Every structure is written in C-alpha cells, then in structure tokens.
C-alpha positions in Angstrom: -151.9 9.6 54.6 -149.9 6.4 54.3 -146.6 6.1 56.3 -145.2 6.2 53.3 -146.6 9.6 52.0 -145.9 11.0 55.6 -142.1 10.1 55.2 -142.0 11.6 51.3 -143.8 14.1 52.9 -141.3 15.1 55.8 -138.2 15.0 53.4 -139.5 17.4 51.2 -139.9 19.7 53.7 -136.5 19.1 55.3 -135.2 19.5 51.7 -137.0 23.2 51.8 -135.9 24.2 55.4 -132.2 22.9 54.4 -132.5 25.2 51.2 -133.5 28.2 53.2 -131.0 28.1 55.4 -128.3 27.3 52.7 -129.1 30.6 50.9 -129.1 32.3 53.9 -125.1 31.6 54.6 -124.5 32.8 50.7 -124.5 36.0 48.7 -128.0 35.2 47.0 -129.8 34.9 50.1 -130.0 38.2 51.1 -128.9 40.8 49.0 -127.7 44.3 50.5 -129.1 47.6 48.8 -128.9 50.8 50.4 -132.3 51.3 51.9 -133.3 47.2 52.6 -132.1 43.8 51.7 -133.7 41.8 48.6 -133.9 38.5 48.6 -134.8 35.3 47.1 -134.9 33.5 50.0 -138.6 33.4 50.4 -139.0 31.2 47.1 -138.3 27.9 48.7 -141.0 29.2 51.3 -143.7 30.0 48.3 -143.1 26.4 46.3 -143.2 24.6 49.5 -146.9 26.1 50.3 -148.1 25.6 46.9 -147.0 21.9 47.0 -147.4 21.1 50.4 -149.4 22.6 52.3 -150.1 26.3 54.6 -149.2 24.6 58.0 -146.1 23.3 56.2 -145.3 26.2 54.5 -145.8 28.4 57.4 -143.5 26.3 59.2 -140.7 27.2 56.2 -141.7 30.8 56.6 -140.9 30.6 60.8 -137.5 29.3 59.1 -137.6 32.1 56.9 -138.0 34.4 60.0 -135.3 33.0 61.8 -132.6 33.8 59.2 -133.9 37.4 58.9 -133.2 37.3 62.7 -130.1 35.7 62.8 -128.6 37.8 60.2 -130.0 40.9 61.3 -128.9 40.2 65.3 -125.0 38.7 63.9 -124.8 40.7 60.7 -126.6 44.1 61.4 -126.9 47.4 58.9 -128.2 50.5 59.3 -132.0 49.0 59.5 -131.5 45.8 61.5 -133.0 47.4 64.5 -136.7 46.4 62.8 -135.5 43.0 62.5 -134.1 42.1 65.9 -134.7 43.3 69.0 -131.2 42.9 70.2 -130.1 45.8 68.1 -130.8 49.5 69.9 -133.4 51.5 67.9 -132.0 54.8 66.4 -132.2 57.9 69.5 -133.0 54.9 72.1 -130.1 52.9 74.6 -132.1 49.2 73.7 -133.8 47.3 70.7 -137.3 46.9 70.5 -139.7 43.5 70.7 -141.9 44.6 68.0 -138.7 43.7 65.7 -140.0 40.1 66.0 -143.5 41.0 64.4 -141.5 42.1 61.4 -139.1 39.2 61.4 -141.7 36.6 61.6 -145.2 37.5 60.8 -144.7 38.5 57.1 -142.6 35.6 56.2 -144.8 32.8 58.0 -147.5 34.5 56.1 -145.4 33.9 52.7 -145.9 30.5 53.4 -149.5 30.5 53.9 -151.1 33.0 51.3 -149.2 31.3 47.8 -151.2 28.0 48.8 -154.9 29.8 48.8 -153.4 31.8 45.7 -153.1 28.8 43.7 -156.4 27.4 44.8 -158.2 30.3 43.6 -156.5 30.7 40.4 -156.1 27.3 39.6 -160.3 26.6 40.2 -160.1 30.0 37.7 -158.1 29.1 35.0 -158.4 25.0 35.2 -155.6 22.9 33.7 -154.6 24.7 30.6 -153.6 28.0 32.5 -151.5 26.1 35.5 -148.7 27.3 34.9 -149.9 30.9 34.9 -151.9 30.1 38.4 -148.3 29.3 39.6 -146.4 32.0 38.5 -149.5 34.0 39.9 -149.4 32.4 43.2 -145.3 33.1 43.0 -145.8 37.0 42.6 -148.7 36.7 45.7 -145.8 35.0 47.7 -142.9 37.3 46.9 -145.1 40.6 47.3 -146.5 39.2 50.4 -143.0 39.4 52.3 -142.2 43.3 50.6 -145.9 44.6 51.3 -145.8 43.3 54.8 -142.0 43.9 56.1 -142.0 47.5 54.6 -145.8 48.5 56.1 -145.1 46.6 59.0 -141.6 49.0 59.2 -143.5 51.9 58.4 -146.3 51.7 60.8 -143.9 50.5 63.9 -140.8 52.2 63.5 -141.3 54.9 61.1 -139.5 57.7 62.8 -136.4 55.3 63.9 -136.6 54.9 59.9 -136.4 58.1 59.0 -134.0 59.1 61.7 -131.4 56.0 60.0 -131.7 57.3 56.5 -131.9 61.1 57.0 -135.5 61.0 55.6 -138.0 63.8 56.0 -141.4 62.8 57.8 -143.4 63.5 54.7 -140.5 61.5 52.6 -140.2 58.5 54.5 -144.0 56.6 52.9 -142.8 57.8 49.5 -139.8 55.9 50.0 -141.7 52.8 51.1 -144.2 52.6 48.1 -140.2 53.3 45.8 -138.6 50.2 47.5 -141.8 48.2 47.0 -141.6 49.1 43.3 -138.1 49.1 42.6 -137.2 46.1 44.6 -140.6 44.3 45.1 -141.9 43.9 41.5 -138.0 42.4 40.4 -138.7 40.2 43.4 -142.0 39.1 42.4 -140.9 38.4 38.8 -138.2 36.2 39.8 -140.3 34.3 42.2 -143.1 33.7 39.5 -141.0 32.6 37.1 -139.0 30.0 39.6 -142.3 29.0 41.1 -143.8 28.0 38.1 -141.0 26.0 36.5 -140.2 24.0 40.0 -143.7 23.6 41.0 -144.9 22.4 37.2 -142.0 20.0 37.4 -142.8 18.4 40.7 -146.3 18.0 39.6 -145.6 16.2 36.5 -143.5 14.2 38.4 -145.5 13.0 40.9 -148.3 12.7 38.6 -146.5 9.4 36.9 -145.1 8.0 40.0 
C-alpha cells in the first residue's frame, strides 16, 4: 500500500470514528425504547467494515462499544447494568465485569462479519447483484449486533433482566425474541438501505479515480 493510500485509509477511518462519536451525542445514535435502546450508530461500523476491511471495522466496532459503555455509565437506564460494570446489577451491591462483554464483543464483530458476508455475497451474485450484496451485508451487520447483544444479556444477566422488567422466568426469552423481531428487523432494514447506498456511491467514486 502506497503512502497516499495509507493516508487515505487513515482519513476514512478517522471520519467513520468521528461519525460514530457524533451520533453518540445526538438523539439518533441511541433511541430509548421501553426494554432496550434502538440504534443506528452501528451503520458506520458496517460501512467501514465493507469499505476498509475487518481490522479497521473491528476498531470502529470498539469505538461503538466505548459509546455504549459511556452512555450506560453516565446516563443509565434500567438495563445499563448489562453494559457497564459501574452500574449495580439489580439485587446486588455492585456491577458485573461481564457487562464489558455485552458492550464490546458484539460491536467489534459488527465490524468484522459484514466484510466477509459481502465477499461471500459478491462472489455469488457478481457485479449485477452488488447492490443486493451490500444490502444483505448491512443486514448481517445489524443482526449481529441485535442477536449477540440480546443473547449475551440473556445468558449473563437473565435473572437481573427479568427482575428489572418484572418478567416471569418463562417470559424472559420470549421477550428477547420479541425485541429481536420488533426492533432488530426495522434496524436491519435501515442498515441495509444506508449501507447499500453509501458503499455503492463510494465504490463508484473510487472506480473513477
């Protein structure tokens, strides 16, 4: 990679990181819903993964995780104990360091999976199906975040989650699945549209450089 290309990649990486941080401090980054926060802040991570590769994507995912940790530490909600060890778990006197897994691991993988999904879909669908490949990769990235976050909460904080929202034990997983459907699918559709539009525009621009 030439010095010019390295500088261009670093600039793009910094731009995506800045967008993530900016979204964190706007109402659009995290939208508080009754049982969880909906988000579009993962979309720059997905786009960065596809355009800049999984290493940069993982780094952007780490920045995404930092924003989650920050928000849940300094503007906590009922569920913040699952994202920040600084927030006491209901029924205990302190937080749980496992919250860092919830805050960071899915978000880092959001920066990895879309890259490989795009490579796979693009190989199958070829040039004519590139827009579809990008949209499908956006869905993969978005659902990675939703499914992994909610399942980590279920496996690591099942009882605390049920207690925080007054859920019976047999209703907790049903609630998790309900959130994946109700929140995860709309988020995935938004991610698919934005990812396809932005990535295709950037690819077309770079093709003519």
